MDTraj code that builds the backbone (N, CA, C; nanometers):
import mdtraj as md
import numpy as np

residues = "THR PRO LEU ASP GLY ILE TYR LYS PHE SER ARG THR SER TYR ARG LEU PRO SER ILE ALA ILE ASP ASP ASP SER THR ASN ARG PHE ILE ASP ASP ARG THR LYS SER ARG THR GLN ASP THR ASP GLU LEU LYS GLN ALA SER GLU PHE ARG TRP PRO ARG ASP THR LEU LEU SER ILE ILE SER THR PHE ILE HIS PHE SER THR GLN ARG LEU ASN GLU LEU ILE LYS LEU PHE HIS ASP SER THR ILE ARG MET PRO GLU LEU LEU ASP ALA LYS SER HIS ILE ARG LEU ALA TYR ILE ALA HIS THR LEU LEU LYS LEU GLY SER PHE ASP PRO ILE THR ILE GLY CYS ARG GLY ILE GLN TYR TYR PHE GLN LYS LEU LEU PRO TYR THR ASN TRP SER ASP GLU GLN LEU ARG PRO ALA LEU ASN HIS LEU LEU ARG ARG ILE ASP ARG MET PHE ILE LYS ILE CYS LYS".split()
xyz = np.array([
    [-3.2394, 3.2256, -4.7419],
    [-3.2725, 3.3186, -4.6353],
    [-3.1446, 3.3681, -4.5700],
    [-3.1543, 3.4825, -4.5059],
    [-3.0335, 3.5378, -4.4433],
    [-2.9875, 3.4563, -4.3221],
    [-3.0753, 3.3783, -4.2602],
    [-3.0365, 3.2992, -4.1439],
    [-2.9577, 3.1741, -4.1823],
    [-2.9687, 3.1303, -4.3073],
    [-2.8990, 3.0091, -4.3492],
    [-2.7474, 3.0256, -4.3397],
    [-2.6980, 3.1418, -4.3572],
    [-2.5541, 3.1642, -4.3491],
    [-2.5023, 3.1630, -4.2066],
    [-2.5880, 3.1981, -4.1097],
    [-2.5443, 3.2061, -3.9707],
    [-2.5678, 3.0738, -3.8974],
    [-2.6877, 3.0206, -3.9062],
    [-2.7240, 2.8978, -3.8360],
    [-2.7558, 2.7891, -3.9363],
    [-2.7246, 2.6672, -3.9001],
    [-2.7616, 2.5542, -3.9851],
    [-2.8866, 2.4922, -3.9263],
    [-2.9967, 2.5103, -3.9937],
    [-3.1233, 2.4517, -3.9507],
    [-3.1518, 2.3282, -4.0339],
    [-3.2357, 2.2436, -3.9821],
    [-3.2763, 2.1272, -4.0604],
    [-3.3645, 2.1740, -4.1747],
    [-3.3761, 2.0930, -4.2742],
    [-3.4528, 2.1310, -4.3918],
    [-3.6017, 2.1315, -4.3647],
    [-3.6442, 2.0581, -4.2629],
    [-3.7881, 2.0508, -4.2389],
    [-3.8385, 2.1697, -4.1605],
    [-3.7564, 2.2254, -4.0766],
    [-3.8057, 2.3349, -3.9944],
    [-3.6950, 2.4372, -3.9750],
    [-3.7362, 2.5630, -3.9737],
    [-3.6401, 2.6688, -3.9497],
    [-3.6172, 2.6900, -3.8006],
    [-3.6979, 2.6295, -3.7164],
    [-3.6850, 2.6513, -3.5721],
    [-3.5970, 2.5461, -3.5045],
    [-3.5821, 2.4268, -3.5591],
    [-3.5038, 2.3204, -3.4975],
    [-3.3675, 2.3119, -3.5652],
    [-3.2635, 2.3306, -3.4927],
    [-3.1312, 2.3178, -3.5536],
    [-3.1004, 2.1714, -3.5808],
    [-3.0287, 2.1482, -3.6868],
    [-2.9923, 2.0096, -3.7176],
    [-2.8792, 1.9670, -3.6233],
    [-2.8854, 1.8444, -3.5824],
    [-2.7847, 1.7910, -3.4911],
    [-2.6925, 1.7019, -3.5721],
    [-2.5710, 1.7425, -3.5814],
    [-2.4712, 1.6633, -3.6525],
    [-2.3795, 1.6002, -3.5486],
    [-2.3674, 1.4698, -3.5556],
    [-2.2831, 1.3986, -3.4601],
    [-2.1389, 1.4143, -3.5031],
    [-2.0635, 1.4670, -3.4139],
    [-1.9216, 1.4851, -3.4398],
    [-1.8500, 1.3560, -3.4014],
    [-1.8033, 1.2844, -3.5019],
    [-1.7397, 1.1551, -3.4765],
    [-1.6134, 1.1688, -3.3919],
    [-1.5440, 1.2788, -3.4077],
    [-1.4206, 1.2966, -3.3318],
    [-1.4480, 1.3086, -3.1820],
    [-1.5583, 1.3735, -3.1454],
    [-1.5854, 1.3932, -3.0026],
    [-1.6171, 1.2611, -2.9330],
    [-1.6946, 1.1728, -2.9977],
    [-1.7251, 1.0449, -2.9329],
    [-1.6013, 0.9566, -2.9271],
    [-1.5197, 0.9603, -3.0288],
    [-1.3960, 0.8820, -3.0258],
    [-1.3011, 0.9338, -2.9188],
    [-1.3018, 1.0632, -2.8982],
    [-1.2149, 1.1207, -2.7964],
    [-1.2514, 1.0668, -2.6589],
    [-1.3816, 1.0577, -2.6287],
    [-1.4234, 1.0076, -2.4982],
    [-1.3930, 0.8585, -2.4840],
    [-1.4090, 0.7853, -2.5896],
    [-1.3759, 0.6431, -2.5844],
    [-1.2263, 0.6264, -2.5609],
    [-1.1459, 0.7066, -2.6293],
    [-1.0014, 0.6987, -2.6104],
    [-0.9631, 0.7360, -2.4680],
    [-1.0317, 0.8366, -2.4104],
    [-1.0025, 0.8756, -2.2730],
    [-1.0311, 0.7611, -2.1772],
    [-1.1408, 0.6904, -2.2003],
    [-1.1727, 0.5765, -2.1135],
    [-1.0691, 0.4660, -2.1295],
    [-1.0270, 0.4437, -2.2522],
    [-0.9257, 0.3410, -2.2758],
    [-0.7939, 0.3815, -2.2123],
    [-0.7606, 0.5095, -2.2242],
    [-0.6379, 0.5582, -2.1618],
    [-0.6448, 0.5430, -2.0108],
    [-0.7598, 0.5747, -1.9509],
    [-0.7708, 0.5629, -1.8057],
    [-0.7606, 0.4173, -1.7623],
    [-0.8123, 0.3245, -1.8449],
    [-0.7980, 0.1820, -1.8115],
    [-0.6522, 0.1396, -1.8171],
    [-0.5809, 0.1859, -1.9198],
    [-0.4398, 0.1488, -1.9288],
    [-0.3600, 0.2152, -1.8176],
    [-0.3986, 0.3375, -1.7807],
    [-0.3322, 0.4024, -1.6684],
    [-0.3592, 0.3260, -1.5398],
    [-0.4833, 0.2799, -1.5216],
    [-0.5167, 0.2033, -1.4019],
    [-0.4363, 0.0746, -1.3960],
    [-0.4244, 0.0050, -1.5084],
    [-0.3473, -0.1194, -1.5074],
    [-0.1990, -0.0915, -1.4861],
    [-0.1496, 0.0200, -1.5428],
    [-0.0097, 0.0570, -1.5200],
    [0.0138, 0.0905, -1.3734],
    [-0.0801, 0.1640, -1.3131],
    [-0.0664, 0.1989, -1.1718],
    [-0.0737, 0.0748, -1.0840],
    [-0.1622, -0.0183, -1.1179],
    [-0.1707, -0.1429, -1.0415],
    [-0.0422, -0.2239, -1.0551],
    [0.0133, -0.2257, -1.1748],
    [0.1374, -0.2991, -1.1974],
    [0.2522, -0.2355, -1.1200],
    [0.2593, -0.1023, -1.1219],
    [0.3644, -0.0332, -1.0483],
    [0.3497, -0.0552, -0.8982],
    [0.2269, -0.0482, -0.8492],
    [0.2043, -0.0714, -0.7064],
    [0.2408, -0.2142, -0.6690],
    [0.2078, -0.3077, -0.7559],
    [0.2416, -0.4478, -0.7294],
    [0.3929, -0.4688, -0.7301],
    [0.4616, -0.4079, -0.8251],
    [0.6072, -0.4194, -0.8308],
    [0.6732, -0.3531, -0.7110],
    [0.6138, -0.2468, -0.6593],
    [0.6659, -0.1799, -0.5405],
    [0.6370, -0.2631, -0.4161],
    [0.5187, -0.3204, -0.4102],
    [0.4719, -0.3912, -0.2919],
    [0.5373, -0.5272, -0.2743],
    [0.5544, -0.6019, -0.3828],
    [0.5929, -0.7421, -0.3749],
    [0.7240, -0.7674, -0.3007],
    [0.8363, -0.7007, -0.3342],
    [0.9603, -0.7320, -0.2615],
    [0.9548, -0.6930, -0.1141],
    [0.8885, -0.5827, -0.0834],
    [0.8783, -0.5395, 0.0561],
    [0.7907, -0.6346, 0.1365],
    [0.6821, -0.6762, 0.0757],
    [0.5919, -0.7707, 0.1405],
    [0.6623, -0.9036, 0.1648],
    [0.7355, -0.9508, 0.0668],
    [0.8070, -1.0775, 0.0800],
    [0.9137, -1.0700, 0.1887],
    [0.9878, -0.9610, 0.1908],
    [1.0918, -0.9436, 0.2920],
    [1.0330, -0.9423, 0.4325],
    [0.9269, -0.8650, 0.4521],
    [0.8629, -0.8607, 0.5838],
    [0.8070, -0.9967, 0.6228],
    [0.7500, -1.0665, 0.5287],
    [0.6920, -1.1977, 0.5565],
    [0.7991, -1.2983, 0.5975],
    [0.9080, -1.3034, 0.5234],
    [1.0144, -1.3997, 0.5526],
    [1.0790, -1.3699, 0.6875],
    [1.1132, -1.2452, 0.7110],
    [1.1814, -1.2107, 0.8358],
    [1.0888, -1.2286, 0.9553],
    [0.9629, -1.1902, 0.9418],
    [0.8686, -1.2066, 1.0528],
    [0.8480, -1.3533, 1.0869],
    [0.8356, -1.4359, 0.9855],
    [0.8192, -1.5794, 1.0095],
    [0.9449, -1.6380, 1.0729],
    [1.0613, -1.5969, 1.0248],
    [1.1871, -1.6448, 1.0825],
    [1.1981, -1.6060, 1.2297],
    [1.1721, -1.4808, 1.2608],
    [1.1822, -1.4341, 1.3995],
    [1.0819, -1.5076, 1.4875],
    [0.9624, -1.5269, 1.4379],
    [0.8581, -1.5946, 1.5155],
    [0.9009, -1.7365, 1.5536],
    [0.9427, -1.8153, 1.4554],
    [0.9787, -1.9542, 1.4833],
    [1.1113, -1.9665, 1.5578],
    [1.2069, -1.8813, 1.5253],
    [1.3357, -1.8911, 1.5943],
    [1.3243, -1.8460, 1.7399],
    [1.2391, -1.7493, 1.7690],
    [1.2184, -1.7079, 1.9074],
    [1.1530, -1.8198, 1.9875],
    [1.0557, -1.8852, 1.9284],
    [0.9935, -1.9988, 1.9968],
    [1.0953, -2.1093, 2.0219],
    [1.1782, -2.1372, 1.9249],
    [1.2782, -2.2429, 1.9404],
    [1.3825, -2.2047, 2.0446],
    [1.4257, -2.0800, 2.0464],
    [1.5212, -2.0358, 2.1480],
    [1.4627, -2.0489, 2.2881],
    [1.3357, -2.0153, 2.3041],
    [1.2713, -2.0315, 2.4350],
    [1.2695, -2.1783, 2.4774],
    [1.2432, -2.2679, 2.3839],
    [1.2450, -2.4113, 2.4152],
    [1.3850, -2.4570, 2.4559],
    [1.4871, -2.4083, 2.3857],
    [1.6246, -2.4469, 2.4187],
    [1.6669, -2.3939, 2.5552],
    [1.6270, -2.2740, 2.5881],
    [1.6597, -2.2166, 2.7186],
    [1.5936, -2.2972, 2.8296],
    [1.4705, -2.3415, 2.8068],
    [1.4019, -2.4250, 2.9062],
    [1.4714, -2.5601, 2.9232],
    [1.5285, -2.6144, 2.8162],
    [1.5984, -2.7428, 2.8244],
    [1.7261, -2.7346, 2.9082],
    [1.7918, -2.6199, 2.9058],
    [1.9156, -2.6044, 2.9819],
    [1.8902, -2.5863, 3.1316],
    [1.7725, -2.5496, 3.1700],
    [1.7357, -2.5248, 3.3099],
    [1.8327, -2.4282, 3.3777],
    [1.8763, -2.3300, 3.3021],
    [1.9701, -2.2319, 3.3566],
    [1.9044, -2.0947, 3.3490],
    [1.8875, -2.0322, 3.4639],
    [1.8187, -1.9028, 3.4669],
    [1.9097, -1.7875, 3.4277],
    [2.0394, -1.8129, 3.4171],
    [2.1312, -1.7048, 3.3811],
    [2.1377, -1.6817, 3.2305],
    [2.0889, -1.7756, 3.1535],
    [2.0925, -1.7613, 3.0072],
    [1.9812, -1.6665, 2.9642],
    [2.0230, -1.5650, 2.8941],
    [1.9263, -1.4706, 2.8371],
    [1.9064, -1.5021, 2.6905],
    [1.7874, -1.4727, 2.6438],
    [1.7608, -1.4931, 2.5017],
    [1.8257, -1.3792, 2.4222],
    [1.9073, -1.4118, 2.3233],
    [1.9740, -1.3058, 2.2468],
    [1.8762, -1.2371, 2.1514],
    [1.9100, -1.1138, 2.1175],
    [1.8337, -1.0419, 2.0156],
    [1.8733, -1.0976, 1.8792],
    [1.7758, -1.1354, 1.8023],
    [1.8048, -1.1939, 1.6713],
    [1.8328, -1.0880, 1.5655],
    [1.7776, -0.9702, 1.5843],
    [1.8018, -0.8587, 1.4926],
    [1.8587, -0.7421, 1.5722],
    [1.9531, -0.6726, 1.5137],
    [2.0067, -0.5553, 1.5815],
    [1.9157, -0.4351, 1.5578],
    [1.9486, -0.3242, 1.6213],
    [1.8640, -0.2044, 1.6135],
    [1.8542, -0.1521, 1.4705],
    [1.9646, -0.1583, 1.3974],
    [1.9647, -0.1089, 1.2594],
    [1.8677, -0.1895, 1.1725],
    [1.8650, -0.3205, 1.1920],
    [1.7733, -0.4060, 1.1153],
    [1.6285, -0.3769, 1.1506],
    [1.6012, -0.3577, 1.2789],
    [1.4648, -0.3249, 1.3205],
    [1.4195, -0.1916, 1.2616],
    [1.5097, -0.0956, 1.2588],
    [1.4753, 0.0362, 1.2039],
    [1.4466, 0.0250, 1.0543],
    [1.5260, -0.0536, 0.9835],
    [1.5019, -0.0714, 0.8393],
    [1.3704, -0.1437, 0.8130],
    [1.3412, -0.2446, 0.8929],
    [1.2137, -0.3154, 0.8765],
    [1.0958, -0.2245, 0.9089],
    [1.1113, -0.1402, 1.0105],
    [1.0050, -0.0448, 1.0433],
    [0.9853, 0.0545, 0.9291],
    [1.0941, 0.0948, 0.8647],
    [1.0837, 0.1853, 0.7507],
    [1.0109, 0.1181, 0.6339],
    [1.0402, -0.0084, 0.6098],
    [0.9719, -0.0826, 0.5029],
    [0.8234, -0.0943, 0.5338],
    [0.7908, -0.1266, 0.6585],
    [0.6498, -0.1354, 0.6979],
    [0.5823, 0.0007, 0.6848],
    [0.6560, 0.1066, 0.7169],
    [0.6020, 0.2424, 0.7049],
    [0.5682, 0.2754, 0.5599],
    [0.6551, 0.2387, 0.4661],
    [0.6261, 0.2672, 0.3251],
    [0.5050, 0.1885, 0.2765],
    [0.4895, 0.0649, 0.3242],
    [0.3710, -0.0118, 0.2855],
    [0.2449, 0.0474, 0.3475],
    [0.2559, 0.0998, 0.4684],
    [0.1394, 0.1636, 0.5300],
    [0.1010, 0.2914, 0.4562],
    [0.2000, 0.3633, 0.4047],
    [0.1703, 0.4820, 0.3238],
    [0.0878, 0.4439, 0.2019],
    [0.1288, 0.3379, 0.1361],
    [0.0575, 0.2905, 0.0180],
    [-0.0775, 0.2313, 0.0561],
    [-0.0865, 0.1761, 0.1750],
    [-0.2079, 0.1076, 0.2190],
    [-0.3286, 0.1962, 0.2363],
    [-0.3075, 0.3242, 0.2612],
    [-0.4232, 0.4121, 0.2768],
    [-0.4948, 0.4350, 0.1442],
    [-0.4265, 0.4109, 0.0320],
    [-0.4875, 0.4253, -0.0995],
    [-0.5118, 0.2912, -0.1676],
    [-0.4431, 0.1880, -0.1216],
    [-0.4468, 0.0576, -0.1878],
    [-0.4837, -0.0504, -0.0865],
    [-0.6065, -0.0993, -0.0895],
    [-0.6467, -0.2006, 0.0097],
    [-0.5753, -0.3342, -0.0067],
    [-0.5197, -0.3610, -0.1237],
    [-0.4461, -0.4856, -0.1443],
    [-0.3218, -0.4882, -0.0557],
    [-0.2605, -0.3718, -0.0375],
    [-0.1393, -0.3638, 0.0434],
    [-0.1672, -0.3992, 0.1888],
    [-0.2792, -0.3535, 0.2411],
    [-0.3124, -0.3842, 0.3804],
    [-0.3401, -0.5333, 0.3970],
    [-0.3883, -0.5972, 0.2939],
    [-0.4155, -0.7402, 0.2999],
    [-0.2932, -0.8272, 0.2771],
    [-0.1781, -0.7668, 0.2527],
    [-0.0571, -0.8441, 0.2274],
    [-0.0130, -0.9198, 0.3519],
    [0.0382, -1.0376, 0.3284],
    [0.0813, -1.1239, 0.4378],
    [0.1999, -1.0638, 0.5130],
    [0.2905, -0.9982, 0.4434],
    [0.4106, -0.9442, 0.5064],
    [0.3804, -0.8393, 0.6110],
    [0.2932, -0.7451, 0.5783],
    [0.2609, -0.6390, 0.6748],
    [0.1829, -0.6959, 0.7926],
    [0.0979, -0.7934, 0.7664],
    [0.0234, -0.8565, 0.8751],
    [0.1161, -0.9358, 0.9656],
    [0.2077, -1.0130, 0.9081],
    [0.3029, -1.0892, 0.9886],
    [0.3941, -0.9967, 1.0678],
    [0.4315, -0.8852, 1.0081],
    [0.5179, -0.7907, 1.0785],
    [0.4511, -0.7436, 1.2069],
    [0.3236, -0.7072, 1.1969],
    [0.2546, -0.6563, 1.3152],
    [0.2131, -0.7671, 1.4116],
    [0.1895, -0.8869, 1.3623],
    [0.1463, -0.9961, 1.4495],
    [0.2619, -1.0768, 1.5069],
    [0.3694, -1.0933, 1.4321],
    [0.4755, -1.1842, 1.4742],
    [0.6055, -1.1162, 1.5128],
    [0.6384, -1.0044, 1.4512],
    [0.7675, -0.9425, 1.4793],
    [0.7588, -0.8366, 1.5887],
    [0.6596, -0.7505, 1.5812],
    [0.6492, -0.6437, 1.6804],
    [0.6365, -0.6941, 1.8241],
    [0.5594, -0.7987, 1.8516],
    [0.5500, -0.8437, 1.9911],
    [0.6820, -0.8969, 2.0481],
    [0.7710, -0.9480, 1.9644],
    [0.8975, -1.0039, 2.0121],
    [1.0101, -0.9013, 2.0175],
    [0.9844, -0.7812, 1.9725],
    [1.0874, -0.6781, 1.9704],
    [1.0954, -0.6112, 2.1067],
    [1.2169, -0.5865, 2.1513],
    [1.2388, -0.5177, 2.2780],
    [1.2341, -0.3667, 2.2519],
    [1.1182, -0.3087, 2.2726],
    [1.0999, -0.1672, 2.2417],
    [1.1514, -0.0759, 2.3518],
    [1.2067, -0.1328, 2.4581],
    [1.2643, -0.0485, 2.5631],
    [1.3994, 0.0086, 2.5204],
    [1.4564, -0.0438, 2.4146],
    [1.5819, 0.0086, 2.3606],
    [1.5568, 0.1487, 2.3050],
    [1.6389, 0.2421, 2.3477],
    [1.6206, 0.3825, 2.3082],
    [1.6356, 0.4039, 2.1579],
    [1.7167, 0.3224, 2.0931],
    [1.7377, 0.3388, 1.9493],
    [1.6142, 0.2999, 1.8690],
    [1.5307, 0.2137, 1.9241],
    [1.4146, 0.1640, 1.8503],
    [1.2891, 0.2485, 1.8705],
    [1.2864, 0.3292, 1.9717],
    [1.1645, 0.4060, 2.0011],
    [1.1231, 0.5009, 1.8895],
    [1.2154, 0.5723, 1.8243],
    [1.1697, 0.6575, 1.7129],
    [1.1028, 0.5784, 1.6007],
    [1.1527, 0.4588, 1.5738],
    [1.0914, 0.3762, 1.4690],
    [0.9503, 0.3349, 1.5088],
    [0.9317, 0.2974, 1.6346],
    [0.7984, 0.2604, 1.6823],
    [0.7038, 0.3798, 1.6780],
    [0.7504, 0.4957, 1.7225],
    [0.6665, 0.6163, 1.7178],
    [0.6298, 0.6519, 1.5745],
    [0.7245, 0.6362, 1.4845],
    [0.7002, 0.6644, 1.3425],
    [0.5907, 0.5726, 1.2870],
    [0.5986, 0.4449, 1.3208],
    [0.4970, 0.3486, 1.2761],
    [0.3597, 0.3810, 1.3339],
    [0.3557, 0.4127, 1.4619],
    [0.2272, 0.4414, 1.5263],
    [0.1632, 0.5679, 1.4698],
    [0.2459, 0.6679, 1.4392],
    [0.1901, 0.7889, 1.3765],
    [0.1356, 0.7591, 1.2373],
    [0.2044, 0.6745, 1.1613],
    [0.1573, 0.6391, 1.0273],
    [0.0272, 0.5615, 1.0356],
    [0.0152, 0.4715, 1.1321],
    [-0.1098, 0.3968, 1.1499],
    [-0.2228, 0.4922, 1.1852],
    [-0.1946, 0.5886, 1.2711],
    [-0.2961, 0.6873, 1.3085],
    [-0.3402, 0.7669, 1.1865],
    [-0.2452, 0.8129, 1.1052],
    [-0.2802, 0.8878, 0.9836],
    [-0.3589, 0.8019, 0.8857],
    [-0.3211, 0.6748, 0.8754],
    [-0.3900, 0.5853, 0.7833],
    [-0.5354, 0.5660, 0.8259],
    [-0.5597, 0.5475, 0.9554],
    [-0.6971, 0.5316, 1.0027],
    [-0.7782, 0.6589, 0.9810],
    [-0.7160, 0.7736, 0.9970],
    [-0.7859, 0.9003, 0.9720],
    [-0.8249, 0.9102, 0.8248],
    [-0.7339, 0.8722, 0.7336],
    [-0.7652, 0.8764, 0.5902],
    [-0.8740, 0.7767, 0.5542],
    [-0.8702, 0.6590, 0.6155],
    [-0.9707, 0.5574, 0.5853],
    [-1.1079, 0.6013, 0.6346],
    [-1.1126, 0.6666, 0.7490],
    [-1.2413, 0.7094, 0.8065],
    [-1.3055, 0.8216, 0.7271],
    [-1.2267, 0.8979, 0.6522],
    [-1.2827, 1.0095, 0.5743],
    [-1.3580, 0.9598, 0.4607],
])
top = md.Topology()
chain = top.add_chain()
for i, resn in enumerate(residues, 1):
    res = top.add_residue(resn, chain, resSeq=i)
    for name in ("N", "CA", "C"):
        top.add_atom(name, md.element.get_by_symbol(name[0]), res)
traj = md.Trajectory(xyz[None], top)
């Protein structure tokens, strides 16, 4: 028939077209899923490699500042001298760098919930920020930068 050259119909009926499964198309979708899984694991590995040193640094420094500040307060009380002031354990440059590290983790945290659960970022906000003298003019931009990032992160999470 003249239609056989244009359309491929099944042999049983001229009205139902035969369905031929294209093996390449199903393999393509399977490969895409496999590729996306490997991409996901690569992205998780990259995020973990990015997160781990920053998290560790924040955790160690926050814990150090927390315990050393408590110990300094105890030593000052032992001297019974009101003229002794507690020294700053970190200078302004160190505080700014730590705030920058926390800022980068907060950037990642809006997309990666594992980052927000990291001990380093939690210790930074619970143990280091309360002991920092934020009245220093050099530190205020770092604090404002952190607070703006937290605000943006909450806006992204709420969406």
